[in-house]
mmCIF file of the N, C-alpha and C atoms, coordinates in Angstrom:
data_MODEL
# 
_entry.id   MODEL 
# 
loop_
_atom_site.group_PDB 
_atom_site.id 
_atom_site.type_symbol 
_atom_site.label_atom_id 
_atom_site.label_alt_id 
_atom_site.label_comp_id 
_atom_site.label_asym_id 
_atom_site.label_entity_id 
_atom_site.label_seq_id 
_atom_site.pdbx_PDB_ins_code 
_atom_site.Cartn_x 
_atom_site.Cartn_y 
_atom_site.Cartn_z 
_atom_site.occupancy 
_atom_site.B_iso_or_equiv 
_atom_site.pdbx_formal_charge 
_atom_site.auth_seq_id 
_atom_site.auth_comp_id 
_atom_site.auth_asym_id 
_atom_site.auth_atom_id 
_atom_site.pdbx_PDB_model_num 
ATOM 1   N N  . MET A 1 1  ? -11.139 -7.040  -0.613  1.00 0.00 ? 1  MET A N  1 
ATOM 2   C CA . MET A 1 1  ? -10.043 -6.723  0.300   1.00 0.00 ? 1  MET A CA 1 
ATOM 3   C C  . MET A 1 1  ? -10.473 -6.996  1.745   1.00 0.00 ? 1  MET A C  1 
ATOM 4   N N  . PRO A 1 2  ? -9.652  -7.717  2.409   1.00 0.00 ? 2  PRO A N  1 
ATOM 5   C CA . PRO A 1 2  ? -9.982  -8.030  3.783   1.00 0.00 ? 2  PRO A CA 1 
ATOM 6   C C  . PRO A 1 2  ? -10.054 -6.786  4.735   1.00 0.00 ? 2  PRO A C  1 
ATOM 7   N N  . GLU A 1 3  ? -10.890 -6.831  5.583   1.00 0.00 ? 3  GLU A N  1 
ATOM 8   C CA . GLU A 1 3  ? -11.036 -5.799  6.516   1.00 0.00 ? 3  GLU A CA 1 
ATOM 9   C C  . GLU A 1 3  ? -10.408 -6.094  7.851   1.00 0.00 ? 3  GLU A C  1 
ATOM 10  N N  . ILE A 1 4  ? -9.842  -5.049  8.453   1.00 0.00 ? 4  ILE A N  1 
ATOM 11  C CA . ILE A 1 4  ? -9.177  -5.319  9.741   1.00 0.00 ? 4  ILE A CA 1 
ATOM 12  C C  . ILE A 1 4  ? -10.236 -5.019  10.775  1.00 0.00 ? 4  ILE A C  1 
ATOM 13  N N  . VAL A 1 5  ? -10.321 -5.906  11.798  1.00 0.00 ? 5  VAL A N  1 
ATOM 14  C CA . VAL A 1 5  ? -11.357 -5.859  12.842  1.00 0.00 ? 5  VAL A CA 1 
ATOM 15  C C  . VAL A 1 5  ? -10.570 -5.922  14.147  1.00 0.00 ? 5  VAL A C  1 
ATOM 16  N N  . ASN A 1 6  ? -10.796 -4.967  15.079  1.00 0.00 ? 6  ASN A N  1 
ATOM 17  C CA . ASN A 1 6  ? -10.147 -4.927  16.353  1.00 0.00 ? 6  ASN A CA 1 
ATOM 18  C C  . ASN A 1 6  ? -11.138 -5.682  17.281  1.00 0.00 ? 6  ASN A C  1 
ATOM 19  N N  . ILE A 1 7  ? -10.702 -6.697  18.097  1.00 0.00 ? 7  ILE A N  1 
ATOM 20  C CA . ILE A 1 7  ? -11.596 -7.474  18.860  1.00 0.00 ? 7  ILE A CA 1 
ATOM 21  C C  . ILE A 1 7  ? -11.197 -7.302  20.284  1.00 0.00 ? 7  ILE A C  1 
ATOM 22  N N  . PRO A 1 8  ? -12.120 -6.967  21.177  1.00 0.00 ? 8  PRO A N  1 
ATOM 23  C CA . PRO A 1 8  ? -11.789 -6.605  22.533  1.00 0.00 ? 8  PRO A CA 1 
ATOM 24  C C  . PRO A 1 8  ? -11.229 -7.818  23.206  1.00 0.00 ? 8  PRO A C  1 
ATOM 25  N N  . GLN A 1 9  ? -10.382 -7.686  24.313  1.00 0.00 ? 9  GLN A N  1 
ATOM 26  C CA . GLN A 1 9  ? -9.787  -8.825  25.022  1.00 0.00 ? 9  GLN A CA 1 
ATOM 27  C C  . GLN A 1 9  ? -10.885 -9.645  25.685  1.00 0.00 ? 9  GLN A C  1 
ATOM 28  N N  . SER A 1 10 ? -12.022 -9.128  25.910  1.00 0.00 ? 10 SER A N  1 
ATOM 29  C CA . SER A 1 10 ? -13.092 -9.944  26.791  1.00 0.00 ? 10 SER A CA 1 
ATOM 30  C C  . SER A 1 10 ? -13.728 -10.956 25.867  1.00 0.00 ? 10 SER A C  1 
ATOM 31  N N  . VAL A 1 11 ? -13.526 -10.942 24.559  1.00 0.00 ? 11 VAL A N  1 
ATOM 32  C CA . VAL A 1 11 ? -14.157 -11.944 23.710  1.00 0.00 ? 11 VAL A CA 1 
ATOM 33  C C  . VAL A 1 11 ? -13.473 -13.352 23.886  1.00 0.00 ? 11 VAL A C  1 
ATOM 34  N N  . THR A 1 12 ? -14.273 -14.269 24.182  1.00 0.00 ? 12 THR A N  1 
ATOM 35  C CA . THR A 1 12 ? -13.664 -15.661 24.456  1.00 0.00 ? 12 THR A CA 1 
ATOM 36  C C  . THR A 1 12 ? -13.391 -16.319 23.147  1.00 0.00 ? 12 THR A C  1 
ATOM 37  N N  . SER A 1 13 ? -12.499 -17.275 23.289  1.00 0.00 ? 13 SER A N  1 
ATOM 38  C CA . SER A 1 13 ? -12.063 -18.052 22.086  1.00 0.00 ? 13 SER A CA 1 
ATOM 39  C C  . SER A 1 13 ? -13.173 -18.910 21.560  1.00 0.00 ? 13 SER A C  1 
ATOM 40  N N  . ASP A 1 14 ? -14.213 -19.248 22.370  1.00 0.00 ? 14 ASP A N  1 
ATOM 41  C CA . ASP A 1 14 ? -15.377 -20.123 21.835  1.00 0.00 ? 14 ASP A CA 1 
ATOM 42  C C  . ASP A 1 14 ? -16.117 -19.267 20.927  1.00 0.00 ? 14 ASP A C  1 
ATOM 43  N N  . VAL A 1 15 ? -16.294 -17.971 21.166  1.00 0.00 ? 15 VAL A N  1 
ATOM 44  C CA . VAL A 1 15 ? -17.013 -17.147 20.195  1.00 0.00 ? 15 VAL A CA 1 
ATOM 45  C C  . VAL A 1 15 ? -16.181 -17.013 18.903  1.00 0.00 ? 15 VAL A C  1 
ATOM 46  N N  . MET A 1 16 ? -14.868 -16.853 18.998  1.00 0.00 ? 16 MET A N  1 
ATOM 47  C CA . MET A 1 16 ? -14.052 -16.767 17.802  1.00 0.00 ? 16 MET A CA 1 
ATOM 48  C C  . MET A 1 16 ? -13.985 -17.995 16.965  1.00 0.00 ? 16 MET A C  1 
ATOM 49  N N  . ASN A 1 17 ? -14.062 -19.104 17.684  1.00 0.00 ? 17 ASN A N  1 
ATOM 50  C CA . ASN A 1 17 ? -14.098 -20.443 16.967  1.00 0.00 ? 17 ASN A CA 1 
ATOM 51  C C  . ASN A 1 17 ? -15.377 -20.641 16.051  1.00 0.00 ? 17 ASN A C  1 
ATOM 52  N N  . ARG A 1 18 ? -16.412 -19.946 16.442  1.00 0.00 ? 18 ARG A N  1 
ATOM 53  C CA . ARG A 1 18 ? -17.742 -20.098 15.756  1.00 0.00 ? 18 ARG A CA 1 
ATOM 54  C C  . ARG A 1 18 ? -17.803 -19.236 14.518  1.00 0.00 ? 18 ARG A C  1 
ATOM 55  N N  . ILE A 1 19 ? -16.908 -18.206 14.475  1.00 0.00 ? 19 ILE A N  1 
ATOM 56  C CA . ILE A 1 19 ? -17.012 -17.364 13.322  1.00 0.00 ? 19 ILE A CA 1 
ATOM 57  C C  . ILE A 1 19 ? -16.137 -17.927 12.184  1.00 0.00 ? 19 ILE A C  1 
ATOM 58  N N  . GLU A 1 20 ? -16.773 -17.996 11.012  1.00 0.00 ? 20 GLU A N  1 
ATOM 59  C CA . GLU A 1 20 ? -16.055 -18.360 9.773   1.00 0.00 ? 20 GLU A CA 1 
ATOM 60  C C  . GLU A 1 20 ? -15.661 -17.205 9.032   1.00 0.00 ? 20 GLU A C  1 
ATOM 61  N N  . PHE A 1 21 ? -14.363 -16.951 8.915   1.00 0.00 ? 21 PHE A N  1 
ATOM 62  C CA . PHE A 1 21 ? -13.933 -15.788 8.167   1.00 0.00 ? 21 PHE A CA 1 
ATOM 63  C C  . PHE A 1 21 ? -13.740 -16.241 6.712   1.00 0.00 ? 21 PHE A C  1 
ATOM 64  N N  . PRO A 1 22 ? -13.923 -15.368 5.723   1.00 0.00 ? 22 PRO A N  1 
ATOM 65  C CA . PRO A 1 22 ? -13.812 -15.797 4.323   1.00 0.00 ? 22 PRO A CA 1 
ATOM 66  C C  . PRO A 1 22 ? -12.320 -16.072 4.070   1.00 0.00 ? 22 PRO A C  1 
ATOM 67  N N  . LYS A 1 23 ? -12.153 -16.959 3.144   1.00 0.00 ? 23 LYS A N  1 
ATOM 68  C CA . LYS A 1 23 ? -10.696 -17.407 2.844   1.00 0.00 ? 23 LYS A CA 1 
ATOM 69  C C  . LYS A 1 23 ? -10.363 -16.595 1.510   1.00 0.00 ? 23 LYS A C  1 
ATOM 70  N N  . GLU A 1 24 ? -9.277  -16.058 1.594   1.00 0.00 ? 24 GLU A N  1 
ATOM 71  C CA . GLU A 1 24 ? -8.768  -15.272 0.349   1.00 0.00 ? 24 GLU A CA 1 
ATOM 72  C C  . GLU A 1 24 ? -8.053  -16.259 -0.617  1.00 0.00 ? 24 GLU A C  1 
ATOM 73  N N  . ASN A 1 25 ? -8.382  -16.111 -1.908  1.00 0.00 ? 25 ASN A N  1 
ATOM 74  C CA . ASN A 1 25 ? -7.783  -16.889 -2.878  1.00 0.00 ? 25 ASN A CA 1 
ATOM 75  C C  . ASN A 1 25 ? -6.244  -16.362 -3.085  1.00 0.00 ? 25 ASN A C  1 
ATOM 76  N N  . ALA A 1 26 ? -5.341  -17.228 -2.991  1.00 0.00 ? 26 ALA A N  1 
ATOM 77  C CA . ALA A 1 26 ? -3.923  -16.888 -3.117  1.00 0.00 ? 26 ALA A CA 1 
ATOM 78  C C  . ALA A 1 26 ? -3.573  -16.184 -4.434  1.00 0.00 ? 26 ALA A C  1 
ATOM 79  N N  . SER A 1 27 ? -4.204  -16.622 -5.489  1.00 0.00 ? 27 SER A N  1 
ATOM 80  C CA . SER A 1 27 ? -3.866  -15.955 -6.737  1.00 0.00 ? 27 SER A CA 1 
ATOM 81  C C  . SER A 1 27 ? -4.426  -14.608 -6.855  1.00 0.00 ? 27 SER A C  1 
ATOM 82  N N  . HIS A 1 28 ? -5.556  -14.434 -6.202  1.00 0.00 ? 28 HIS A N  1 
ATOM 83  C CA . HIS A 1 28 ? -6.170  -13.102 -6.145  1.00 0.00 ? 28 HIS A CA 1 
ATOM 84  C C  . HIS A 1 28 ? -5.370  -12.163 -5.309  1.00 0.00 ? 28 HIS A C  1 
ATOM 85  N N  . MET A 1 29 ? -4.793  -12.606 -4.285  1.00 0.00 ? 29 MET A N  1 
ATOM 86  C CA . MET A 1 29 ? -3.867  -11.750 -3.491  1.00 0.00 ? 29 MET A CA 1 
ATOM 87  C C  . MET A 1 29 ? -2.580  -11.424 -4.180  1.00 0.00 ? 29 MET A C  1 
ATOM 88  N N  . ASP A 1 30 ? -2.069  -12.438 -4.925  1.00 0.00 ? 30 ASP A N  1 
ATOM 89  C CA . ASP A 1 30 ? -0.863  -12.205 -5.700  1.00 0.00 ? 30 ASP A CA 1 
ATOM 90  C C  . ASP A 1 30 ? -1.164  -11.099 -6.723  1.00 0.00 ? 30 ASP A C  1 
ATOM 91  N N  . SER A 1 31 ? -2.289  -11.154 -7.403  1.00 0.00 ? 31 SER A N  1 
ATOM 92  C CA . SER A 1 31 ? -2.570  -10.187 -8.529  1.00 0.00 ? 31 SER A CA 1 
ATOM 93  C C  . SER A 1 31 ? -2.725  -8.812  -7.856  1.00 0.00 ? 31 SER A C  1 
ATOM 94  N N  . ILE A 1 32 ? -3.242  -8.717  -6.653  1.00 0.00 ? 32 ILE A N  1 
ATOM 95  C CA . ILE A 1 32 ? -3.496  -7.454  -5.945  1.00 0.00 ? 32 ILE A CA 1 
ATOM 96  C C  . ILE A 1 32 ? -2.094  -6.892  -5.574  1.00 0.00 ? 32 ILE A C  1 
ATOM 97  N N  . LEU A 1 33 ? -1.212  -7.846  -5.183  1.00 0.00 ? 33 LEU A N  1 
ATOM 98  C CA . LEU A 1 33 ? 0.187   -7.436  -4.740  1.00 0.00 ? 33 LEU A CA 1 
ATOM 99  C C  . LEU A 1 33 ? 0.965   -6.850  -5.905  1.00 0.00 ? 33 LEU A C  1 
ATOM 100 N N  . LYS A 1 34 ? 0.718   -7.547  -7.135  1.00 0.00 ? 34 LYS A N  1 
ATOM 101 C CA . LYS A 1 34 ? 1.494   -7.068  -8.351  1.00 0.00 ? 34 LYS A CA 1 
ATOM 102 C C  . LYS A 1 34 ? 1.009   -5.751  -8.701  1.00 0.00 ? 34 LYS A C  1 
ATOM 103 N N  . GLN A 1 35 ? -0.367  -5.494  -8.637  1.00 0.00 ? 35 GLN A N  1 
ATOM 104 C CA . GLN A 1 35 ? -0.905  -4.221  -8.991  1.00 0.00 ? 35 GLN A CA 1 
ATOM 105 C C  . GLN A 1 35 ? -0.404  -3.107  -8.125  1.00 0.00 ? 35 GLN A C  1 
ATOM 106 N N  . THR A 1 36 ? -0.346  -3.370  -6.876  1.00 0.00 ? 36 THR A N  1 
ATOM 107 C CA . THR A 1 36 ? 0.237   -2.481  -5.853  1.00 0.00 ? 36 THR A CA 1 
ATOM 108 C C  . THR A 1 36 ? 1.663   -2.107  -6.142  1.00 0.00 ? 36 THR A C  1 
ATOM 109 N N  . LYS A 1 37 ? 2.490   -3.057  -6.438  1.00 0.00 ? 37 LYS A N  1 
ATOM 110 C CA . LYS A 1 37 ? 3.849   -2.830  -6.787  1.00 0.00 ? 37 LYS A CA 1 
ATOM 111 C C  . LYS A 1 37 ? 3.980   -1.901  -8.061  1.00 0.00 ? 37 LYS A C  1 
ATOM 112 N N  . GLU A 1 38 ? 3.153   -2.300  -9.099  1.00 0.00 ? 38 GLU A N  1 
ATOM 113 C CA . GLU A 1 38 ? 3.243   -1.512  -10.284 1.00 0.00 ? 38 GLU A CA 1 
ATOM 114 C C  . GLU A 1 38 ? 2.762   -0.012  -10.009 1.00 0.00 ? 38 GLU A C  1 
ATOM 115 N N  . LEU A 1 39 ? 1.830   0.087   -9.176  1.00 0.00 ? 39 LEU A N  1 
ATOM 116 C CA . LEU A 1 39 ? 1.377   1.517   -8.792  1.00 0.00 ? 39 LEU A CA 1 
ATOM 117 C C  . LEU A 1 39 ? 2.468   2.256   -8.035  1.00 0.00 ? 39 LEU A C  1 
ATOM 118 N N  . GLN A 1 40 ? 3.176   1.563   -7.145  1.00 0.00 ? 40 GLN A N  1 
ATOM 119 C CA . GLN A 1 40 ? 4.162   2.067   -6.424  1.00 0.00 ? 40 GLN A CA 1 
ATOM 120 C C  . GLN A 1 40 ? 5.358   2.578   -7.290  1.00 0.00 ? 40 GLN A C  1 
ATOM 121 N N  . LYS A 1 41 ? 5.614   1.745   -8.288  1.00 0.00 ? 41 LYS A N  1 
ATOM 122 C CA . LYS A 1 41 ? 6.756   2.114   -9.239  1.00 0.00 ? 41 LYS A CA 1 
ATOM 123 C C  . LYS A 1 41 ? 6.356   3.442   -9.985  1.00 0.00 ? 41 LYS A C  1 
ATOM 124 N N  . THR A 1 42 ? 5.072   3.478   -10.388 1.00 0.00 ? 42 THR A N  1 
ATOM 125 C CA . THR A 1 42 ? 4.553   4.725   -11.124 1.00 0.00 ? 42 THR A CA 1 
ATOM 126 C C  . THR A 1 42 ? 4.760   5.960   -10.217 1.00 0.00 ? 42 THR A C  1 
ATOM 127 N N  . VAL A 1 43 ? 4.208   5.772   -8.998  1.00 0.00 ? 43 VAL A N  1 
ATOM 128 C CA . VAL A 1 43 ? 4.361   6.936   -8.032  1.00 0.00 ? 43 VAL A CA 1 
ATOM 129 C C  . VAL A 1 43 ? 5.797   7.342   -7.811  1.00 0.00 ? 43 VAL A C  1 
ATOM 130 N N  . ASP A 1 44 ? 6.714   6.351   -7.681  1.00 0.00 ? 44 ASP A N  1 
ATOM 131 C CA . ASP A 1 44 ? 8.073   6.701   -7.466  1.00 0.00 ? 44 ASP A CA 1 
ATOM 132 C C  . ASP A 1 44 ? 8.748   7.403   -8.619  1.00 0.00 ? 44 ASP A C  1 
ATOM 133 N N  . LYS A 1 45 ? 8.308   6.921   -9.834  1.00 0.00 ? 45 LYS A N  1 
ATOM 134 C CA . LYS A 1 45 ? 8.845   7.590   -11.031 1.00 0.00 ? 45 LYS A CA 1 
ATOM 135 C C  . LYS A 1 45 ? 8.451   9.115   -11.098 1.00 0.00 ? 45 LYS A C  1 
ATOM 136 N N  . VAL A 1 46 ? 7.142   9.310   -10.762 1.00 0.00 ? 46 VAL A N  1 
ATOM 137 C CA . VAL A 1 46 ? 6.646   10.735  -10.766 1.00 0.00 ? 46 VAL A CA 1 
ATOM 138 C C  . VAL A 1 46 ? 7.401   11.552  -9.748  1.00 0.00 ? 46 VAL A C  1 
ATOM 139 N N  . ALA A 1 47 ? 7.462   10.984  -8.565  1.00 0.00 ? 47 ALA A N  1 
ATOM 140 C CA . ALA A 1 47 ? 8.162   11.763  -7.445  1.00 0.00 ? 47 ALA A CA 1 
ATOM 141 C C  . ALA A 1 47 ? 9.623   12.062  -7.796  1.00 0.00 ? 47 ALA A C  1 
ATOM 142 N N  . ASN A 1 48 ? 10.262  11.099  -8.444  1.00 0.00 ? 48 ASN A N  1 
ATOM 143 C CA . ASN A 1 48 ? 11.662  11.292  -8.809  1.00 0.00 ? 48 ASN A CA 1 
ATOM 144 C C  . ASN A 1 48 ? 11.855  12.296  -9.943  1.00 0.00 ? 48 ASN A C  1 
ATOM 145 N N  . SER A 1 49 ? 10.953  12.364  -10.869 1.00 0.00 ? 49 SER A N  1 
ATOM 146 C CA . SER A 1 49 ? 10.998  13.293  -11.941 1.00 0.00 ? 49 SER A CA 1 
ATOM 147 C C  . SER A 1 49 ? 10.791  14.751  -11.405 1.00 0.00 ? 49 SER A C  1 
ATOM 148 N N  . GLU A 1 50 ? 9.796   14.867  -10.525 1.00 0.00 ? 50 GLU A N  1 
ATOM 149 C CA . GLU A 1 50 ? 9.539   16.155  -9.820  1.00 0.00 ? 50 GLU A CA 1 
ATOM 150 C C  . GLU A 1 50 ? 10.774  16.562  -9.047  1.00 0.00 ? 50 GLU A C  1 
ATOM 151 N N  . ASP A 1 51 ? 11.452  15.753  -8.344  1.00 0.00 ? 51 ASP A N  1 
ATOM 152 C CA . ASP A 1 51 ? 12.637  16.175  -7.590  1.00 0.00 ? 51 ASP A CA 1 
ATOM 153 C C  . ASP A 1 51 ? 13.614  16.646  -8.567  1.00 0.00 ? 51 ASP A C  1 
ATOM 154 N N  . LYS A 1 52 ? 13.814  15.943  -9.646  1.00 0.00 ? 52 LYS A N  1 
ATOM 155 C CA . LYS A 1 52 ? 14.849  16.398  -10.625 1.00 0.00 ? 52 LYS A CA 1 
ATOM 156 C C  . LYS A 1 52 ? 14.518  17.795  -11.251 1.00 0.00 ? 52 LYS A C  1 
ATOM 157 N N  . LYS A 1 53 ? 13.243  18.004  -11.416 1.00 0.00 ? 53 LYS A N  1 
ATOM 158 C CA . LYS A 1 53 ? 12.805  19.356  -11.966 1.00 0.00 ? 53 LYS A CA 1 
ATOM 159 C C  . LYS A 1 53 ? 13.202  20.450  -10.935 1.00 0.00 ? 53 LYS A C  1 
ATOM 160 N N  . LYS A 1 54 ? 12.902  20.096  -9.689  1.00 0.00 ? 54 LYS A N  1 
ATOM 161 C CA . LYS A 1 54 ? 13.205  21.159  -8.614  1.00 0.00 ? 54 LYS A CA 1 
ATOM 162 C C  . LYS A 1 54 ? 14.659  21.422  -8.523  1.00 0.00 ? 54 LYS A C  1 
ATOM 163 N N  . LYS A 1 55 ? 15.493  20.399  -8.612  1.00 0.00 ? 55 LYS A N  1 
ATOM 164 C CA . LYS A 1 55 ? 16.943  20.549  -8.570  1.00 0.00 ? 55 LYS A CA 1 
ATOM 165 C C  . LYS A 1 55 ? 17.395  21.437  -9.762  1.00 0.00 ? 55 LYS A C  1 
ATOM 166 N N  . THR A 1 56 ? 16.841  21.118  -10.926 1.00 0.00 ? 56 THR A N  1 
ATOM 167 C CA . THR A 1 56 ? 17.215  21.915  -12.131 1.00 0.00 ? 56 THR A CA 1 
ATOM 168 C C  . THR A 1 56 ? 16.854  23.360  -11.943 1.00 0.00 ? 56 THR A C  1 
ATOM 169 N N  . ARG A 1 57 ? 15.708  23.584  -11.435 1.00 0.00 ? 57 ARG A N  1 
ATOM 170 C CA . ARG A 1 57 ? 15.274  24.967  -11.239 1.00 0.00 ? 57 ARG A CA 1 
ATOM 171 C C  . ARG A 1 57 ? 16.172  25.721  -10.287 1.00 0.00 ? 57 ARG A C  1 
ATOM 172 N N  . ARG A 1 58 ? 16.534  25.016  -9.279  1.00 0.00 ? 58 ARG A N  1 
ATOM 173 C CA . ARG A 1 58 ? 17.446  25.718  -8.274  1.00 0.00 ? 58 ARG A CA 1 
ATOM 174 C C  . ARG A 1 58 ? 18.682  25.999  -8.851  1.00 0.00 ? 58 ARG A C  1 
ATOM 175 N N  . LYS A 1 59 ? 19.359  25.176  -9.745  1.00 0.00 ? 59 LYS A N  1 
ATOM 176 C CA . LYS A 1 59 ? 20.584  25.355  -10.340 1.00 0.00 ? 59 LYS A CA 1 
ATOM 177 C C  . LYS A 1 59 ? 20.494  26.640  -11.365 1.00 0.00 ? 59 LYS A C  1 
ATOM 178 N N  . TRP A 1 60 ? 19.376  26.656  -12.038 1.00 0.00 ? 60 TRP A N  1 
ATOM 179 C CA . TRP A 1 60 ? 19.147  27.770  -13.015 1.00 0.00 ? 60 TRP A CA 1 
ATOM 180 C C  . TRP A 1 60 ? 19.099  29.094  -12.247 1.00 0.00 ? 60 TRP A C  1 
ATOM 181 N N  . TYR A 1 61 ? 18.427  29.205  -11.071 1.00 0.00 ? 61 TYR A N  1 
ATOM 182 C CA . TYR A 1 61 ? 18.371  30.401  -10.301 1.00 0.00 ? 61 TYR A CA 1 
ATOM 183 C C  . TYR A 1 61 ? 19.664  30.744  -9.688  1.00 0.00 ? 61 TYR A C  1 
ATOM 184 N N  . GLN A 1 62 ? 20.518  29.819  -9.410  1.00 0.00 ? 62 GLN A N  1 
ATOM 185 C CA . GLN A 1 62 ? 21.805  30.049  -8.801  1.00 0.00 ? 62 GLN A CA 1 
ATOM 186 C C  . GLN A 1 62 ? 22.779  30.626  -9.712  1.00 0.00 ? 62 GLN A C  1 
ATOM 187 N N  . LYS A 1 63 ? 22.651  30.347  -11.020 1.00 0.00 ? 63 LYS A N  1 
ATOM 188 C CA . LYS A 1 63 ? 23.501  30.820  -12.080 1.00 0.00 ? 63 LYS A CA 1 
ATOM 189 C C  . LYS A 1 63 ? 23.400  32.325  -12.275 1.00 0.00 ? 63 LYS A C  1 
ATOM 190 N N  . ASP A 1 64 ? 22.133  32.842  -12.152 1.00 0.00 ? 64 ASP A N  1 
ATOM 191 C CA . ASP A 1 64 ? 21.961  34.185  -12.346 1.00 0.00 ? 64 ASP A CA 1 
ATOM 192 C C  . ASP A 1 64 ? 22.362  35.067  -11.173 1.00 0.00 ? 64 ASP A C  1 
# 
């Protein structure tokens, strides 16, 4: 996973041109994106089911 690095304004472009950053493989990044989307779907399903349970409980209490 790429790291985010904050570079101060005082760093010159000559120094930056000498640094060789690793290149990410596009297929690797695509697979990470797919995994992230699948995880997000799972989290959303759990959150939605818990919301439904809370609403059902509220209705049940209101009937009494």
